[in-house]
C-alpha positions as CSV (number, residue, x, y, z in Angstrom):
1,X,92.4,110.4,46.1
2,X,90.5,113.7,47.4
3,X,92.2,116.2,49.5
4,X,89.4,115.9,52.2
5,X,91.0,112.3,53.1
6,X,94.3,113.5,53.0
7,X,94.1,116.4,55.2
8,X,93.7,114.8,58.3
9,X,95.8,111.9,60.3
10,X,94.2,109.2,62.1
11,X,95.0,111.4,65.2
12,X,92.8,114.2,64.0
13,X,95.9,116.5,63.5
14,X,95.6,118.6,60.1
15,X,98.5,118.0,57.9
16,X,100.3,120.4,55.6
17,X,98.1,121.6,52.8
18,X,101.3,122.2,50.6
19,X,102.4,118.6,51.5
20,X,99.2,117.6,50.6
21,X,98.8,119.1,47.0
22,X,102.6,117.6,46.2
23,X,101.7,114.2,47.1
24,X,98.2,114.6,44.9
25,X,100.5,115.8,41.7
26,X,103.2,113.3,42.2
27,X,100.6,110.3,42.1
28,X,98.5,112.0,39.2
29,X,101.9,112.3,37.5
30,X,102.8,108.7,37.8
31,X,99.3,107.5,36.7
32,X,99.7,109.6,33.6
33,X,102.9,107.9,33.1
34,X,101.3,104.3,33.4
35,X,98.7,105.4,31.0
36,X,101.3,106.8,28.4
37,X,103.1,103.3,28.8
38,X,100.0,101.5,28.1
39,X,99.0,103.4,25.1
40,X,102.2,102.9,23.5
41,X,102.4,99.1,24.2
42,X,98.8,98.9,22.6
43,X,99.8,101.0,19.5
44,X,102.7,98.8,18.8
45,X,100.8,95.8,19.2
46,X,98.2,97.5,16.6
47,X,100.9,97.8,14.4
48,X,102.3,94.4,14.6
49,X,98.8,93.0,13.9
50,X,97.8,95.7,11.0
51,X,101.4,94.8,9.1
52,X,102.6,91.3,9.8
53,X,106.0,91.7,7.4
54,X,107.3,94.6,9.6
55,X,110.4,93.6,10.5
56,X,111.5,92.5,14.0
57,X,114.2,95.4,13.3
58,X,111.1,97.6,13.2
59,X,109.7,96.1,16.3
60,X,112.4,96.2,18.4
61,X,113.2,100.3,17.6
62,X,109.5,100.7,18.5
63,X,109.9,98.9,22.1
64,X,113.2,100.9,22.4
65,X,111.5,104.1,21.7
66,X,108.7,103.3,24.0
67,X,111.1,102.4,27.1
68,X,112.9,105.6,26.3
69,X,109.6,107.8,26.7
70,X,109.2,105.8,29.8
71,X,112.6,106.0,31.2
72,X,112.0,110.1,30.6
73,X,108.9,110.3,32.1
74,X,110.0,108.2,35.3
75,X,113.2,110.5,35.2
76,X,111.2,113.6,35.1
77,X,108.8,112.3,37.9
78,X,111.7,111.6,40.2
79,X,113.2,115.3,39.8
80,X,110.0,116.5,40.1
81,X,109.5,114.4,43.8
82,X,112.9,115.7,44.7
83,X,111.7,119.4,43.9
84,X,108.6,119.0,46.3
85,X,110.1,116.7,49.3
86,X,113.4,118.9,49.5
87,X,111.8,121.9,51.0
88,X,109.6,119.6,53.1
89,X,112.6,117.6,54.6
90,X,114.2,120.9,55.1
91,X,111.4,122.4,56.9
92,X,111.2,118.9,59.2
93,X,115.0,119.1,59.9
94,X,114.8,122.7,60.8
95,X,111.7,122.3,63.1
96,X,112.4,122.9,66.9
97,X,109.4,120.2,67.7
98,X,109.7,117.0,65.9
99,X,106.4,116.0,64.4
100,X,106.8,112.5,64.2
101,X,103.7,111.9,61.8
102,X,104.8,114.4,59.4
103,X,108.3,112.6,59.4
104,X,106.9,109.2,58.9
105,X,104.5,110.2,56.2
106,X,107.5,112.1,54.4
107,X,109.6,108.7,55.0
108,X,107.0,106.7,53.6
109,X,106.5,109.1,50.4
110,X,110.1,109.2,49.7
111,X,110.5,105.5,49.8
112,X,109.1,105.4,46.4
113,X,111.7,107.4,44.6
114,X,114.5,106.0,46.5
115,X,116.0,104.2,42.9
116,X,117.0,108.4,42.1
117,X,120.0,109.2,44.1
118,X,119.1,112.6,44.9
119,X,115.7,111.1,46.6
120,X,118.0,108.5,48.4
121,X,120.2,111.1,50.1
122,X,116.9,112.8,51.1
123,X,115.3,109.4,52.8
124,X,119.0,108.9,54.3
125,X,119.1,112.4,55.7
126,X,115.5,112.2,57.2
127,X,116.2,108.7,58.6
128,X,119.7,110.2,60.2
129,X,117.6,112.5,61.9
130,X,114.6,110.5,62.7
131,X,116.5,107.7,64.6
132,X,117.4,110.2,67.2
133,X,113.9,110.3,67.8
134,X,112.5,107.0,67.2
135,X,115.2,104.3,66.6
136,X,112.8,101.2,66.1
137,X,110.7,103.2,63.5
138,X,113.8,104.0,61.8
139,X,114.7,101.0,61.9
140,X,112.1,99.9,60.1
141,X,112.3,102.8,57.5
142,X,116.0,101.2,56.7
143,X,114.7,97.8,56.3
144,X,111.7,98.9,54.3
145,X,114.2,100.5,51.9
146,X,116.5,97.5,51.7
147,X,113.5,95.1,50.9
148,X,112.3,97.6,48.0
149,X,115.2,98.7,46.4
150,X,118.6,96.7,47.2
151,X,119.6,93.7,45.2
152,X,120.3,90.3,46.6
153,X,123.9,90.9,45.5
154,X,124.2,94.3,47.3
155,X,123.0,92.3,50.5
156,X,125.4,89.8,50.5
157,X,128.5,90.4,52.6
């Protein structure tokens, strides 16, 4: 995705270049993590074909190491997202004039990382702020969170 596409919104307003760069960096990091996971799966498949006598324990160990690597990459991406979004959220909260498009773009981006508790806290903080500006839209963001991240067990009273 090019920065030309990202630097203007539908209304023609310019977006913050730092926000655009952070968004691009996070998407690149996620793409690299997916590529590494795919490569690890391909390597494990080749090993199994090359050595049919490999024990099941060895396969489980390889799979466990692949999953551990994926989890580590995911955790690093989540931490980076929180580092990038924290100043953005703080700037929005301290701004004297709310920019609803910027708030909504930030909420859209943060939603992808709400499985990570610090990102969820930022999301909730921004939703609480946005509720006083646009309650209807905020309810939609809360519903989007619930649809994406809440399990069926948690949704039941």
